[in-house]
C-alpha positions, 0 to 999 in steps of 0.5 A: 555439421560436425555434430552429425550422428556418427551411428547413422547409416553411412558411418563416420565418413559416409554420413557426413559425405551425404550430408555435405553433398546435399548441402552443396546441391550436388548429385551422386553423379557430380560427386563421382565425377569431381573425385574420379571415384566410381559411382557405385563406390560413392553411393555404397559409401553413403549408405554404409556398404563401403568405408574410406581406408585410403588417404587419397580417396578421402582428400579427393572427397574433401576437395570436391566438397570444398572441405577440410578433411576433418569435416568428413572425419569428424575430428576432433572427436567428442571425448569418450572416457576420462583419459580422452577428456583429459587429452582434450582438455590439454589441447584447450590449454595449449591453445591459450599457451600458443597465444602467449608470446612470452613464457610466464614468470616461472622457476627454471628447471635445470637442463639435465632434468629437462632433458629427462622429462623430454625423454619421458615424453618422447617415449610416451609418444613412441608407445602411443601413451596419449595420456601421459604425453598430454599431461607432460606437454603444458609444463614441458612447453612452458619450461623449455620456452623459459630455458631458452630465454634464461639458459647461459650461452654454453647451454642455450644450444641444448635448451633450444634442441629440447624446446624444438623436440617438445614443440614437435611433440605437441604438434604431433599430438594436436595433429592426431586430435584433429587441431591441425591449425594449432599444430601448425602454430606450435611448428612455427614457434619451434623454428626461431633459433634452431639449427635442427630443421629436420624434426620440425620439417618431418612433423610438417610433412606428416601434417601435410599428409593428414591434411590431404595435401600430398604435393605440399607434403612432397615440397616440404620433403624436398626441403628436408632433404636439404636439411639432411635426412634418414629413412623416415623422410623417404618413407613419408614421401613415398606415402605422399606419392602413393596418395597422388597416384604415382606408384613407381615414385613411391617404390623408388622412395621406399628403396631409398628408405630401406637403404637408409635404415640402420637397425631392425626397427627402422627396417620394420618401419620401412616395411610397414611403410611398404604395406601402407603404400600398397594399401593406398594403391588399393592392393590389399593382398600385397598390403597384407603380405608386407604387414605379415612381413614386418617384424612386430617385435621390433616396433614400439606400441604406436608404430605396432598399432598403425601397422596392425590397423593397416593389416586389418584394413587389408584383411577386411578388403579381402572379405576376411572380417573376423581376421580383420577384427582380430588385428584391430583388437591387437592394435587397440591392445598396443596403443588404445587411445592412439587407435580410437583417434585414428579416422581410418581406424574408426572407419574400419571399426564401424564397417566391421561392426556389421560384417564380423561373424565370429562371436568372439570378434563381434563382441570385441568389435562392438566393445571398440565401437562403444569405447570410440563412441561409434554406437 
């Protein structure tokens, strides 16, 4: 079923939804009743007149059809272009790496050099350079595994810290690609010997949110609170509460996140989280207000791209397709491959393909659609 044609009527999620509904022997009324969504919305989604831009709705649709959310989004996506193909190839390499219980017998890398390579990989993650991150990860995972085994007593704590950071970076990449089972395995391998539980727990929360399991994400977030946490945990928990339909709880967590923010970047990320929570509740106008209020210059490429995608969705929901298209183009400029791997961004590209009217924006959206494999 994952090989369904994404260019068919209904878009990336709608076409799969229709096929799976028929396969399960359900009527539109059955699916609407099972999800709590309106019949008109479900019907419009299947025919391409609507799109999915809320995690809670995607999770409800998947649960009603007894599916993983990836069965509706189509992840992992077929490679488009050399960089995407290289990133996919690294995912297969990591699958083999996870299956090996011990590091290979390779020469050790000095901890100072390993720390510098890890910083470079972390920066690639922050700016949304999936290609550079993917190319660095196999060697880094091998090297940090080796360092933990061979490091002298005085350097072992640093080796473990680097190993955790690299495995979390790898899990994040695999999660975004759609290999969520492999992401779990990498996170499991990151745990032994570490006293720094927070990075692993934070990535687990992100993974559970992407899996459409907000209650499990919140349970993990409670564990992370015990490990000590900053603004990010509260912001993630706010998104999970929004997915579960608890707006008041989400707002309380956003207030806590704002209180924990320590610099301009963190404050901008909290504002971006406010936009995401408003969008999850279906308040497009408020989401657009928060998106405009966020300080874009304080955000790195991946963060800026995600916020601009939320802003684009908010504009589209207010029937401003040309403005939405312009925001998506900005998001693509900030982090191209990160955008094209985002299922909600892909939904929006497909939706805007038939809705933009400005000649420049029409061409830009079609270009995005072609590079994402949606045309």
